[in-house]
C-alpha positions as CSV (number, residue, x, y, z in Angstrom):
1,M,-29.5,-5.7,-36.1
2,R,-27.6,-3.9,-38.8
3,H,-26.8,-1.1,-36.3
4,F,-25.7,-3.5,-33.7
5,Y,-23.0,-5.1,-36.0
6,F,-22.0,-1.7,-37.3
7,I,-21.5,-0.4,-33.7
8,S,-19.7,-3.5,-32.6
9,F,-17.2,-3.2,-35.5
10,I,-16.5,0.5,-34.8
11,I,-15.9,-0.2,-31.0
12,I,-13.3,-2.9,-31.9
13,F,-11.7,-0.6,-34.5
14,L,-11.4,2.3,-32.1
15,I,-9.9,0.1,-29.4
16,Y,-7.4,-1.8,-31.5
17,G,-6.7,0.7,-34.4
18,N,-4.6,3.2,-32.6
19,I,-1.5,3.1,-30.4
20,G,-1.1,6.7,-29.0
21,N,1.2,8.1,-26.5
22,S,0.8,9.9,-16.6
23,Q,-2.9,9.4,-16.8
24,D,-4.9,12.7,-16.6
25,I,-7.8,13.5,-14.3
26,H,-10.7,11.2,-15.2
27,F,-14.0,9.7,-13.9
28,S,-15.0,6.0,-14.1
29,K,-18.6,7.0,-14.9
30,F,-17.3,8.8,-18.1
31,L,-20.7,9.5,-19.5
32,S,-21.7,11.5,-16.4
33,A,-18.9,14.0,-17.2
34,P,-19.6,14.5,-20.9
35,L,-17.6,17.8,-21.4
36,I,-14.5,16.2,-19.8
37,L,-15.0,13.1,-22.0
38,N,-15.1,14.9,-25.3
39,P,-15.5,18.6,-26.2
40,A,-18.0,17.7,-28.9
41,N,-20.5,16.7,-26.0
42,T,-21.2,20.5,-25.4
43,T,-25.0,20.7,-25.4
44,N,-25.3,17.1,-26.7
45,Y,-28.9,16.8,-25.3
46,H,-32.4,18.2,-25.6
47,G,-32.9,21.1,-23.3
48,N,-32.5,24.8,-22.7
49,W,-29.3,24.4,-20.4
50,C,-27.6,21.7,-18.3
51,L,-25.6,22.0,-15.0
52,I,-23.4,18.9,-14.0
53,S,-21.3,18.3,-10.9
54,N,-19.0,15.4,-10.3
55,F,-17.1,14.3,-7.3
56,R,-14.5,11.4,-7.1
57,N,-12.5,10.2,-4.1
58,Q,-9.9,7.7,-5.3
59,G,-8.2,5.8,-2.4
60,T,-11.3,5.6,-0.2
61,G,-10.3,4.7,3.4
62,T,-6.7,5.6,2.9
63,P,-4.7,8.5,4.5
64,D,-3.9,9.8,1.0
65,P,-6.8,10.0,-1.2
66,Y,-6.9,11.6,-4.6
67,V,-10.0,14.0,-4.5
68,T,-11.4,15.4,-7.7
69,T,-14.3,17.8,-8.2
70,S,-15.9,19.2,-11.4
71,V,-18.7,21.5,-12.3
72,A,-19.7,22.0,-15.9
73,F,-22.6,24.3,-17.4
74,D,-23.5,24.6,-21.0
75,F,-26.4,25.8,-23.3
76,P,-27.4,25.6,-26.9
77,V,-27.2,28.5,-29.5
78,Y,-28.3,28.4,-33.1
79,I,-26.2,29.6,-36.2
80,K,-28.5,29.9,-39.3
81,N,-30.7,27.3,-37.8
82,E,-27.9,24.9,-37.2
83,R,-27.4,23.8,-33.5
84,A,-24.3,24.8,-31.7
85,G,-23.3,24.9,-28.0
86,L,-21.2,26.9,-25.4
87,G,-20.3,26.1,-21.9
88,F,-17.5,26.0,-19.3
89,I,-15.8,23.4,-17.1
90,W,-14.1,23.9,-13.8
91,I,-12.0,21.0,-12.4
92,N,-10.3,20.9,-9.0
93,D,-7.8,18.1,-7.9
94,K,-6.0,17.4,-4.7
95,S,-3.5,14.7,-4.3
96,A,-0.2,13.5,-2.5
97,Q,-1.5,14.4,1.0
98,N,-2.6,17.9,-0.1
99,T,0.8,18.6,-1.6
100,L,-0.3,19.0,-5.2
101,F,-3.2,21.2,-6.1
102,V,-4.7,21.6,-9.7
103,N,-7.3,23.9,-11.0
104,K,-8.5,23.8,-14.6
105,L,-11.0,26.2,-16.3
106,Y,-12.0,25.6,-19.8
107,L,-14.4,27.2,-22.3
108,S,-16.1,24.6,-24.4
109,S,-18.0,24.8,-27.8
110,A,-19.4,22.5,-30.3
111,Y,-21.2,22.6,-33.7
112,F,-23.5,20.0,-35.0
113,V,-23.9,19.1,-38.6
114,R,-26.8,17.0,-39.9
115,I,-25.7,14.1,-42.0
116,S,-29.1,12.4,-42.3
117,Q,-32.5,12.6,-40.8
118,R,-31.3,10.7,-37.7
119,S,-27.6,11.1,-37.7
120,Y,-25.3,14.0,-36.8
121,L,-21.7,14.9,-36.6
122,H,-20.6,16.9,-33.6
123,M,-17.4,18.9,-33.7
124,G,-16.0,20.5,-30.4
125,L,-13.2,22.7,-29.3
126,Q,-12.0,23.6,-25.8
127,A,-9.5,26.2,-24.6
128,G,-8.5,26.3,-20.9
129,Y,-6.2,27.7,-18.3
130,V,-4.5,25.2,-16.0
131,H,-2.8,26.2,-12.7
132,K,-0.9,23.8,-10.5
133,K,0.7,24.4,-7.0
134,F,3.1,22.4,-5.0
135,D,3.1,22.8,-1.2
136,Y,6.6,21.9,0.0
137,N,5.4,21.9,3.7
138,N,4.1,18.4,3.3
139,L,7.1,16.9,1.5
140,T,10.2,15.3,2.8
141,F,13.4,14.5,0.8
142,P,16.1,11.7,1.3
143,D,18.4,14.1,3.2
144,Q,15.7,14.7,5.8
145,F,15.9,11.1,7.1
146,D,16.4,11.2,10.8
147,M,18.7,8.4,11.9
148,T,17.8,8.8,15.6
149,S,14.1,8.3,15.1
150,G,14.2,6.1,11.9
151,Y,11.6,8.4,10.3
152,F,11.7,11.3,7.8
153,N,11.6,14.8,9.5
154,S,10.3,17.7,7.4
155,D,11.7,20.1,10.0
156,M,15.3,19.1,9.1
157,Y,17.2,21.3,6.5
158,T,17.3,20.0,3.0
159,N,19.5,20.9,-0.1
160,E,16.7,19.8,-2.4
161,V,15.1,23.0,-3.8
162,L,12.8,23.3,-6.7
163,E,12.8,26.4,-8.8
164,N,9.0,27.0,-8.8
165,S,6.1,26.0,-6.6
166,T,3.5,27.0,-9.2
167,L,2.9,26.6,-12.9
168,S,0.3,27.5,-15.4
169,Y,-0.3,27.1,-19.1
170,L,-2.9,27.3,-22.0
171,D,-4.5,24.0,-22.8
172,L,-6.2,23.1,-26.1
173,N,-8.6,20.2,-26.7
174,W,-10.7,19.0,-29.7
175,G,-13.2,16.3,-30.3
176,L,-15.5,14.6,-32.8
177,I,-18.7,12.6,-32.3
178,W,-21.0,10.8,-34.6
179,S,-24.5,10.1,-33.2
180,Y,-27.5,8.3,-34.4
181,K,-30.9,8.6,-32.9
182,A,-34.0,6.5,-33.6
183,P,-37.2,5.9,-31.4
184,K,-35.8,2.7,-29.9
185,F,-32.1,2.8,-30.7
186,T,-29.4,5.4,-30.0
187,S,-25.7,5.1,-30.7
188,E,-22.6,7.3,-30.4
189,I,-19.0,7.1,-31.4
190,G,-16.5,9.7,-30.4
191,V,-12.6,10.5,-30.5
192,A,-11.0,13.3,-28.8
193,M,-7.5,14.7,-28.4
194,F,-6.5,16.6,-25.2
195,H,-3.3,18.8,-24.8
196,Y,-3.2,19.4,-28.6
197,N,-0.7,22.1,-28.1
198,T,1.6,19.9,-25.9
199,P,2.0,22.6,-23.2
200,Q,5.2,22.8,-21.0
201,E,4.5,21.3,-17.5
202,S,7.4,21.4,-15.1
203,F,8.2,22.8,-11.7
204,S,11.8,23.0,-12.6
205,T,13.7,24.5,-15.6
206,I,13.9,21.0,-17.3
207,E,11.8,20.9,-20.3
208,N,8.7,18.6,-20.0
209,K,6.1,18.7,-22.7
210,L,2.7,17.3,-21.7
211,K,2.0,14.4,-24.2
212,P,-1.4,14.4,-25.9
213,R,-4.2,12.3,-24.5
214,Y,-6.4,10.3,-26.9
215,V,-9.8,9.3,-25.8
216,Y,-12.1,7.0,-27.8
217,H,-15.7,6.1,-26.6
218,A,-18.6,4.4,-28.0
219,F,-22.1,3.1,-26.8
220,F,-25.4,2.1,-28.0
221,E,-28.8,2.0,-26.3
222,K,-31.6,-0.3,-27.2
223,L,-35.2,-0.2,-25.9
224,F,-37.1,-3.4,-25.3
225,L,-40.6,-4.0,-24.2
226,K,-41.4,-0.2,-24.1
227,N,-39.5,0.6,-20.9
228,F,-36.6,-1.7,-20.5
229,F,-33.2,-0.7,-21.9
230,I,-29.7,-1.9,-22.2
231,K,-26.7,0.3,-22.9
232,P,-23.2,-1.3,-23.6
233,K,-20.3,1.2,-23.4
234,A,-16.6,1.2,-24.1
235,L,-13.8,3.6,-23.3
236,Y,-10.1,3.6,-24.4
237,V,-7.6,6.2,-23.2
238,N,-4.0,6.4,-24.3
239,Q,-1.4,9.0,-23.0
240,N,2.4,8.7,-23.1
241,M,2.3,4.8,-23.3
242,A,-0.1,4.6,-20.5
243,S,-3.5,3.1,-21.5
244,E,-6.9,2.4,-19.9
245,L,-9.7,0.3,-21.2
246,L,-13.1,0.3,-19.6
247,I,-16.0,-1.9,-21.0
248,G,-19.4,-2.7,-19.4
249,F,-23.1,-1.8,-19.6
250,D,-26.0,0.0,-18.0
251,T,-29.5,-1.5,-17.8
252,G,-32.6,-0.2,-16.4
253,L,-36.3,0.9,-16.7
254,L,-37.8,4.0,-18.1
255,F,-41.1,5.5,-16.8
256,P,-42.2,8.0,-19.6
257,E,-45.6,8.6,-18.1
258,N,-44.2,9.3,-14.5
259,K,-43.6,13.0,-14.2
260,I,-41.5,12.5,-11.1
261,T,-39.3,9.5,-11.4
262,K,-38.4,9.0,-15.1
263,S,-35.9,6.2,-15.1
264,F,-33.8,3.9,-12.8
265,Y,-30.7,2.1,-13.8
266,V,-27.6,0.0,-12.7
267,G,-24.5,-0.8,-14.4
268,A,-21.3,-2.9,-14.1
269,F,-17.9,-2.4,-15.8
270,F,-14.3,-3.6,-15.9
271,R,-11.2,-1.6,-16.2
272,G,-7.9,-2.8,-17.4
273,G,-5.7,-2.1,-20.4
274,F,-3.0,-3.4,-22.7
275,M,0.4,-4.5,-21.2
276,R,-1.0,-3.7,-17.7
277,N,-2.6,-5.5,-14.8
278,P,-6.4,-5.5,-14.4
279,D,-7.4,-2.5,-12.4
280,A,-11.0,-2.6,-11.0
281,F,-14.6,-3.7,-11.2
282,I,-17.0,-0.7,-11.3
283,F,-20.6,-0.7,-10.2
284,K,-23.1,2.1,-10.5
285,T,-26.6,3.0,-9.9
286,G,-28.7,6.0,-10.5
287,F,-32.2,7.5,-11.2
288,N,-33.9,10.4,-12.8
289,Y,-35.9,12.5,-10.4
290,K,-37.9,15.3,-12.3
291,N,-35.1,17.1,-14.1
292,F,-32.3,15.8,-11.9
293,D,-30.1,12.7,-12.7
294,I,-28.3,11.4,-9.6
295,S,-25.8,8.5,-9.9
296,L,-23.3,6.7,-7.6
297,G,-20.3,4.6,-8.6
298,Y,-17.9,2.5,-6.7
299,D,-14.4,1.1,-8.0
300,L,-13.7,-2.2,-6.4
301,E,-10.0,-3.1,-6.7
302,V,-9.0,-6.4,-8.3
303,P,-7.4,-8.4,-5.3
304,G,-3.7,-9.1,-5.8
305,Y,-3.1,-6.7,-8.7
306,N,-3.1,-3.2,-7.1
307,L,0.3,-2.5,-5.6
308,F,0.0,1.0,-4.6
309,I,-2.2,2.5,-1.9
310,Y,-3.6,5.3,-4.2
311,T,-5.2,2.7,-6.6
312,K,-7.4,1.4,-3.9
313,N,-11.3,1.5,-3.9
314,S,-12.8,4.9,-5.3
315,F,-16.2,6.4,-4.8
316,E,-18.0,8.8,-7.3
317,L,-21.1,11.0,-7.1
318,S,-22.7,12.7,-10.0
319,V,-25.6,15.1,-10.1
320,S,-27.0,16.9,-13.1
321,F,-29.9,19.1,-13.7
322,R,-31.3,19.6,-17.3
323,R,-33.7,22.4,-18.0
324,P,-36.4,21.1,-20.3
325,E,-36.8,22.6,-23.9
326,T,-39.2,25.5,-23.9
327,N,-38.4,27.0,-27.3
328,I,-41.7,27.2,-29.3
329,K,-41.4,25.0,-32.5
330,N,-44.7,25.5,-34.0
331,K,-45.7,29.1,-34.1
332,T,-49.4,30.0,-34.4
333,I,-51.1,33.3,-34.9
334,P,-53.7,34.0,-32.1
335,C,-57.2,35.1,-33.2
336,S,-60.2,36.2,-31.3
337,I,-63.0,33.8,-30.5
338,F,-66.5,35.0,-31.0
């Protein structure tokens, strides 16, 4: 129980201990996108390599959804018998009726320092290239309002002209994670800072520095009765006075002796924040099939609070494949049998 109280204290401290400074691309199932959550998650697993794909449709059933896709790949390396990791992430986002297109490509790395027999400190860095494109063909401006029809007409002449339709910049991120792993108890606490270099992001000549985004997360997983587990989680994000708080838990069954289906789980979460309206209830389910982990999530809006169409219900799909560890740990010298 000591670990339970310690983790609970840290979660409260992380949520209330910092007030940092538009929300970035994100996934509600944040642990299903580990390299987007924190650079220190690079190769934070047991295996030879891992491939993860995430898809999110925000605004399901509306004519103007936000569609986000990501693919991540990473693998471990060893430096003087100490574990490290390398990987990359590609993120694509389409929004505003296919008017704004975003592509991000990051190289990700992490280094692991053993603190004790069961605890580690993970240190991660990311460097990436971000490219954004604006398609003016799908936009209308105030001077394109057609008085005869009562609607905006994109074919009408406009005096509104932006200097650039594309922009790009270098983006730097860093993160730290403390982890503890025991046979029936696992915990993790992380902090990350994105846009560390505060890049310039503007389609015009007006200076607009991208504010840093601070991400805090924590969870612990407890195993009961050999195969039943519960996994409370918390996420707090703060960027430019916009905040997001997500709390909830996963619970499920482990099947360690089954070589095909190894686990099944469900989860429920609530997303809100400080000085903002409640956002959504989030439900998820997933299972582990052989070396695949497949999960589905659905954001259900809180009735009466979401005032904008793009905050409506969202759907997420995550698929990951992890290659099992094949490195030989105990080396033996073969000998002939007589």
